[in-house]
N, C-alpha and C positions, 0 to 999 in steps of 0.2 A: 127626423132625428135617432139615430143609431142610438139602441140600449148599452148604457154603460156596465159593461165587465169590472174591470176595477175602476175606484176613483180614491185618488192619492188629494190629500189635502195638506199642506204645510208640513209636511214629512220633515223631521229634524234629527239626524243621527251624530254623535260626537263619540271620539276616541280618547276622553283624555282634552285635550287641547286642541285637537283637530279636529275640525267638523266635516264629516265625512261626505254627509247629504245636509243640505243648506234651506230649509224652506221648500221643497220640493214637491208642486201640484200637479197632476197630469191626470188623464183618463186614458183607457183603453176600451175599445168601442168592440162591440159584439163583431164576430167572422172578418176579423181584419188581423194582419201582421205586423206586428208593429215594431220597429227597428230601433232597439233602443243603444245607441252609440254613444262612444268615449273613450278619451286615451286610456291608460293607463292609470290607475288613481283618482279617476274622474267623477266613481262613486256608482258605477254601475252593480256592482255584485253586494254593494252595501246593501242599494235600493233592492235588489231581486230577494235578498235575504230577509231584509223588514217586509217586504211583500208576502212571501211565505211565511211569515212568523217562524224563520230561523233566527232573527236576533230581534232584542226587542229597542225601540228608539226612545227618543227623548219628549217626543213634541207630533202632534200632527193626528191623522186617522188615514186609516187606509179599509175602502171597503171591495170585496168581491160577491157580485154576481148580491149586489144590494145590501147584503150583510157584515157587519165587522169582522174582521179578518181575527184571528187570535190565535195561540198555540194548539187548543184544544176544540179549536172548530172543525171536526171531524168532518163534518157535512157537507165542508166548503172544499177541504183537503182531497177529499176521495174524487174530486170534480178535476183536479187539477194533476199534469202531468210533468215531469222534470226532466232534462238532460243536463247535467252539467256537463262542463269540458271536460273533466277527470272522468273516461273510463273508469264505471263501477259495477263488474259484472262478477260473478261467483268461479270461479277456476276450476274447479273441479265439477262444472255443472254443463252438460252438453249446452246447444244453443236454445233448443226448444225449452229444456228443463230451467234455463236462466228467463226468459220470457213469464213462463208457467210460474216462478215462483214471484217475479216482481208483480203479476197480473194477478195471482193467488191472494196478494195483502188486500188488492179491492173486490173482487170478484169469486164468492165461495161455490158457487154453481159450476161443476166440472164442464156441462154440455157447453152452455154459454163461456166456459171461460177458454176451452178449446177452439170455440169460432175466432174470439178474440184476439189467440197466439196465431192462430192461421192466418186472419188476416193482415197482423200486425208483421208476419213474417214475410207476406207476396208485398206488404209496402214497402219495404226495406230493402227485398230482392232475396232473403236468406234460404229461398225454397230449397237449395242443392246443402244447404248445409246446418241442418238443423239437427245432425246428431253429431257435430263436429264440437272439441273444446273451444275454450277462449284462444288456449296460444297455439292453438290450428290454424286461427286465420290470420289475415294480412291488416294492417292498422285499421285501412279503410272499412273491411267486412266487422271490424272489431267498433269501431264508431257506429255503423248499420247496427248491431247488434245494442248497444247502449242506444239510440233511438227507439228501439224494438221494445227495449224493457221499459221504457219512460214512457210510452203511449199506448201499449198494448190493451192496456183497462177502458179505453176509448174516454180520454178527459176529455172536456168542453173548454178547458186554459191549458197551455202547453207554455212551457218555459223553456228555450232552445239554447244555451249558452255555447257559442263558437262550436257547433255541431261540425264542423268542415275542415276544422286546424289541422292539417296534416297528413290529407289522404289525396289519392291520385285523383284525376281529374274523371274516370269517369264512375268513383265511390261519391267525388262531389257532387257530380250529375244527378246522380240517382238519389240521393241526398235531397236533392233541392226541389225534384218532381216529389219525393214524399211529401215534403213540408205543404207544396202548394196541394198537393191532395188531399190532406189532414184540412186543412182549411175549406178546400171544396165540399169535405161531409161535415162542415159547421166547427171546428174547431176555430177557436181564437187565440194567436198567436203571437209569443214577444220572443224577439229574435237578437240574439247580440251577435255580432262578428266584428272584427278588423277586415274583413274586404268587402270594400266598398260596391264592386260592380254586383255583389249578393243582393245587396241592400236592394240597390237599383233593380234588380230582377223581380225580387220577392215582394219588398213591404208595398204595403198601401202609404203609409206615414211614418213619420220617422222620426224621435225626438234625439237630440245630441246634450249632453252633459258633460261639465267639466266642473273640476272643485264642490263638486256637489250642487252646483245648481244647473238648470236647464239655460242651456244657450240659443237653442232654435226648436221650433215644433213646424211640424208639416208636411207635406208631399213632397219628393225631390224635386219637382220641378219647383214647387214654392219654393223651396229651401236656396236653389242656385240664384233665385234673383235675388238673395241677400249678398251674393260677393258682385267686387266689382271687377268681374270678369267678363268681358263681350265675347272674347275667343284666344286658344292657346295655338301658337306654330310651334310644330317641334320636325328639326331639320338633322338629316344626317348629313356632316359634316367632316370630310377625314381631317384638316385641317383649318384653323381659324385663330388671330392673331389677337391679343388683349388689346390693341389700337382699333381692330372692327368691331371686336365686340360694343367698345364704347360708343361705337356709331351709331352702333344697332340701336343700342339702351335710349339713346338720343331724338332715337324716332320720336315725332309729335304724339301718338298714341301707347309707347311702348312700357308696360309696368315693368313686369321683374323676368330679368333677364338671365339666362344659366348658359354654360356650358362645358359638360361634362362627359367624360367618354365616346368622344367626337359628335354629341348630341346637342344642338341648339336648342334651346324653348325659349320662347317669345312668350308671354303673355299681353294680352292686350286689354285695355280699358275702356277702351271704345274705338267706333269708325266701322270702315265696311270694307275698307279696300285694301287692307292691312297686309293679306298674303303676296298682292301683287308689288306693295312698296316694297316687302322682301325681297320676292325674287329679281324685279328690277336694281336693287341696289349687288345684290350677288352677280347679275352679268355686269353690270358698268365696273365695279371692282374685280371680276373675271375669275370668282369664287366658285369652284366647282362643287357639288354636294348633288347628293343621292335622293334617299326618300325626303318628301315634304308632304307633311299633313297637319291639317286644321281641323280643330274640335272645338266642340260650345263645352262651356264650364261642366265637370263632373261632381258627382258627389265627394270625392276625396278632395277635389279643388275645395269645395263648402268646408269641409273636413277641418282642414289646415288651414284655413283663411280665418275658420272661429275658433281652434283652440291651440294654433300655433303649430309650427315645423320644429320647434326643439324635441331632443329624444325625452323619451320618459322611463323613467324604472320600470 
């Protein structure tokens, strides 16, 4: 059995009549990257803030490294790194001095701190920008600086809250590689994001929350078995009328069928010859189509199936 880094039991937090976290229990194990997922208002942020003792909670218990977490548990807090979604750096300090400031909150020895800062700069790929001010950095570089400030003191437990929001593909890739490097160096990571493909790439295990409750927990492959989706077929079709759409929806194994922006999507609940059936239908009806592809259920499918497809605030 892996060692528990975080142990949460029956955590409950309310804001007046709203129960933001409702009897939540889960563990985070040493050396893993845990994806903490949920739609807006699901309780993710409240859960994280309770874990970090930034919020008081109504009931339950939180242990980190086997000890009860509290606002004055400084021995625990110095082993934690936090990178919030909103970038929080000093505009008047250079890249190097920003990292030095945050690292200096935990490491006083100058020689040790310098090595930590150099390692963090290398990890996020800011070697060429050490003397730059934040206003001189692109959005992607600024996010990488934000990460360096949060992890320079070599924490054993790292919280990353949507670290790749609104960054270019190059920065995003660099951030994901850096996160994997952090884990290889021994860190345990809590990762929140709305990009499901990142979770499938990075996370060893996933927890999905909604309305403060734990909806599902497991590996990506384990979660995919929870949804009644065998196959999803997408087809680029210049024109498809409503009667044809109804005929496709009447296929024996078809579930959800939709046609938007010249793309037909058919979700099959079961069956093994579904793609052939669809192609044969197009040929009989002399319906022209372009690209057609089939895929197994994704984590995004699981997420929408469990939490619903309606828009959230």
